[in-house]
C-alpha positions in Angstrom: 80.5 -51.8 99.2 81.6 -48.6 97.8 80.2 -45.1 98.8 81.2 -42.4 96.6 80.4 -39.0 98.0 81.1 -35.7 95.6 80.1 -32.2 95.3 81.9 -28.5 95.0 84.4 -27.9 97.6 82.8 -26.7 100.4 79.5 -28.1 100.4 80.5 -30.4 103.7 81.2 -33.8 102.4 84.0 -34.1 104.9 82.0 -32.9 107.9 79.4 -35.2 107.0 81.1 -38.2 106.3 83.0 -37.5 109.8 79.6 -37.7 111.6 78.5 -41.1 109.8 81.5 -42.4 110.4 81.0 -42.0 114.3 77.3 -43.3 114.2 77.8 -46.0 112.2 79.5 -49.3 112.8 81.5 -51.3 109.9 82.1 -48.0 107.9 85.5 -46.8 106.8 86.7 -43.9 105.2 89.5 -44.1 102.2 92.3 -41.5 102.8 93.2 -40.3 99.6 96.7 -39.5 98.4 97.3 -35.6 97.0 99.9 -33.3 96.0 98.1 -30.4 97.8 100.0 -28.7 100.9 98.7 -30.0 104.1 96.4 -27.1 105.9 96.9 -26.4 109.7 93.8 -28.3 110.9 94.7 -31.6 108.4 96.3 -34.4 109.6 99.0 -36.9 107.6 96.9 -40.2 107.7 93.8 -39.1 108.6 92.7 -36.8 106.2 95.1 -37.5 103.1 98.4 -39.3 102.4 100.6 -36.1 101.2 103.1 -36.6 98.7 105.1 -34.9 96.4 104.1 -34.5 92.5 107.2 -36.7 91.4 105.7 -39.6 94.1 102.5 -39.1 93.0 103.4 -39.5 89.2 105.1 -42.7 90.0 102.1 -44.2 91.5 100.4 -43.3 88.4 103.0 -45.0 86.2 102.5 -48.1 88.1 98.8 -48.1 88.0 98.8 -48.0 91.5 95.4 -45.8 91.9 91.7 -46.6 91.4 91.1 -43.3 90.4 92.9 -40.0 90.1 92.5 -36.6 88.8 94.3 -33.0 88.7 91.7 -30.9 90.7 92.6 -27.1 91.6 96.1 -27.4 90.0 96.9 -30.6 92.5 96.8 -34.1 92.0 94.3 -36.3 94.1 93.9 -40.2 94.0 92.6 -43.5 95.5 95.1 -46.0 95.8 93.9 -49.8 95.0 96.1 -50.5 98.1 94.0 -48.5 100.7 90.5 -50.1 98.9 92.1 -53.5 99.3 92.9 -53.1 103.3 90.1 -50.8 104.3 87.3 -53.0 102.0 87.6 -55.9 104.4 84.1 -56.7 106.1 83.6 -53.2 106.0 82.0 -50.7 103.9 84.3 -47.9 102.4 83.5 -44.0 101.8 85.3 -42.0 99.0 85.4 -38.4 99.3 86.2 -37.6 95.6 86.0 -35.0 92.9 83.6 -35.8 90.1 86.4 -36.6 88.0 87.2 -39.5 90.5 83.8 -40.4 90.6 83.4 -41.0 86.9 86.2 -42.8 86.7 85.1 -45.5 89.3 81.5 -45.2 87.3 83.3 -46.5 84.2 84.7 -49.5 86.1 81.7 -51.6 87.0 82.4 -51.6 90.4 79.8 -52.1 93.3 79.2 -48.6 94.1 76.7 -46.4 95.5 77.1 -42.8 94.2 75.9 -39.7 96.2 76.3 -36.2 95.4 76.2 -33.5 98.1 74.8 -30.1 97.4 74.8 -26.5 99.3 71.7 -24.8 99.9 72.5 -21.9 97.7 75.5 -20.6 95.4 76.1 -17.7 98.3 76.1 -20.2 101.4 78.9 -22.1 99.2 81.2 -18.9 99.2 80.2 -17.8 102.6 81.4 -21.7 103.8 84.9 -21.5 101.7 85.7 -18.1 103.1 85.0 -18.9 106.8 86.9 -21.8 106.6 89.5 -19.8 106.5 92.1 -22.1 104.8 92.5 -20.5 101.2 93.5 -17.5 99.9 91.1 -15.1 98.0 92.4 -16.4 94.6 92.1 -20.2 95.7 88.4 -19.6 96.7 87.6 -18.0 93.4 88.9 -20.9 91.5 86.8 -23.3 93.6 83.7 -21.3 93.0 84.4 -21.5 89.2 84.9 -25.1 89.6 81.7 -25.9 91.4 79.6 -23.7 89.1 80.7 -26.6 86.3 80.5 -29.5 88.8 77.2 -28.7 89.9 75.5 -29.9 86.7 76.8 -33.3 87.3 74.4 -34.2 89.9 72.4 -36.0 87.2 75.4 -38.9 86.9 74.7 -39.8 90.7 72.5 -42.1 92.4 71.4 -40.1 95.2 71.4 -36.4 96.2 71.8 -34.9 99.9 71.3 -31.3 100.3 73.6 -30.0 103.1 71.3 -27.0 104.5 71.6 -28.7 108.1 74.3 -30.8 109.0 72.3 -33.4 111.3 69.8 -33.5 108.4 72.1 -34.4 105.6 74.1 -36.8 108.2 71.1 -38.7 108.5 70.4 -39.1 104.7 73.9 -40.2 104.2 73.3 -42.7 106.8 70.0 -44.0 105.6 71.6 -44.3 101.9 74.5 -46.5 103.3 71.6 -48.6 105.8 69.0 -49.2 102.9 72.1 -50.2 100.6 73.2 -52.7 103.1 69.6 -54.4 102.7 69.5 -55.1 99.0 68.8 -58.2 97.7 72.1 -58.7 96.5 74.0 -57.3 99.4 72.3 -59.9 101.6 72.6 -63.1 99.7 75.6 -64.3 102.4 72.8 -63.9 105.0 69.9 -65.3 102.9 71.5 -68.7 102.0 71.8 -70.3 105.2 68.3 -69.5 106.0 67.0 -70.6 103.0 69.1 -73.8 103.5 66.9 -74.4 107.0 63.9 -74.4 105.5 64.4 -77.3 103.2 63.1 -80.5 104.2 61.0 -78.9 106.9 
C-alpha cells in the first residue's frame, strides 16, 4: 500500500518518516527525483535522486513518473520504477508535496493520504530558519507556499500534528498499522483461514 505523507516544507515530514522506517518492518521509503541542488546533509539515493532539468524533462516525456510537480522553482517527481521496485512485499511511504498528492489521488490507486501540520505558523518559521540550509529569500518563499498548502488538509484521510516528534511518529505508525488491518488488505491471509473451516 502507498502512504502519501504531505505538508508544508519544514513541518517535519522527513524526521517523522525516518523514525517510522526505523521502528516498523516492511516499510520502504520512495526516493524522489529532484532538480534542486543537494543540501550538505543530504545523500544521493537516500534523500533524493538529484538530476538536471534536462534529464527530468526527458523522464516526463517518457512518461516515467507516477507524479511530478514544480515546487519552489525546482522539479520533484516519483518514478514508476521506484514504486515498482520498492513495492514488492512492502508498504511504501512517499514524502511528496500537495500537487503530487493530488495527482496520485486522481489515479484511483490504493493509497492512504496523511497531512502533517506544524503546531503553529511561528514554529514553522523557526524550524526553517534553524535548519540553516536555505537562504532567507528561499525561506520566505516556502512560508508563502505553506500559507496556501495548509488549506489542502481537507483532501487527506488523516492528520498528524507535529508538536512533539515522538507523538507524531506514533500517530503515523498507528495509521500504517491500522491500514494493514483493513479487511481488503488482509484478503490473502483470510482466505486460507476460511478454507480451513469448510467441512469442519
